N, C-alpha and C positions, 0 to 999 in steps of 0.2 A: 515456400522458402522465405519470402519476405516477412510473413507473419512470425516465423521462427526467429529471424534476425531481430524483429521488433521486440519479441519476448525477451531475447537475450539482452538487448540494449536496455530495455526497461528494468530487467533484473540488475544489470550492472549499475544503472543510474540510481536505483533505490538503494543498493548496497553502498555505493559511493557516498550518497547523501546521508545515509544512516550513520556511517562512520564519521563523516565530517560534521554532522550535527549532534554528535553525542553530548556536547555541552549545552545544547539548546536547540532552538528551531524545530526541526523535524522530530527529534527525540521528545521534545516537550509536547508536540502534537500527538504522537503515539500515546504518551501517558494520559493526556487530557481526553482523548477519544476512548481509550480503554476504560478509564475511570468513569466516563459518562455512560458508556453502553455495555460494557462486558465485565467479566470476572478477571481481575488482574493476576489471579493465582493459577490461571489456566493457560496452557500453550495452545496456539492455533495458527494455522496457515490459511490465508484466504487469497484466492486468485480473482482479480478483477479484470474485466475487459472494458477498455475505455477508448475514447477518441482523444488523440493528442494534437495540440495546435498551440502556437504562441507560448510555448514553455509550460503549458498546464494541461491537465486532463479534464475531460467533461463527459457527461453521459455514461458514467461508470455503472456497471452491473456486476454482481457477484456471479462467477461461473463455477467456482469450487470453494468448499469450506471444509476443513479437516475435522471440525468438531461439531457436535450437536448442542454444545453449550450456547445458549442464546446470547446475542449481542455482538459477536465478532463480525458479522456481516455489516452491521451498522457502524462499528468501529472502523472497519476497513474503508467504508465509503467516506467516513469523516476524515480519515488520514489522507485519502485521495485528494481532497481539496487543497492540501498543502504540498503535494508532491511536485517538485520541479522536474521537468522531463527534458529540458534542453531543447534541441532543435528537432526532436522526433515529431513526425506528423502521421496522422492516419490512425487506424485501429491498432491498439497494442494490448498486450496482457501484462498485468502488473501483479507479481506475487508479493504478498505482505506477510511477514512472520511476526507473530506476537509471542514474546518470551515471557514466561511466568515471573512475577515478582513475589518475594516472600514477605 
């Protein structure tokens, strides 16, 4: 049950910060990471499992990837470096959705 709550908390945190950062910050990190590693015209969802502490995540690994298009695993790990997690600690799952750009 604790892992489920951590997943929900991480999803809420990512969603909240994605909306708040639409003018910069996290949104810029998403763009930079996709441009560096993946195809910006492809949609993908990647689930990471990470350790959370001190407002950041570490030791992330990809546990699910919705696409076989290469690079989204690396893009997700790149974005993870910039994710603010707040006061969450321990193992968490972090879903990242990449929307296609035209």
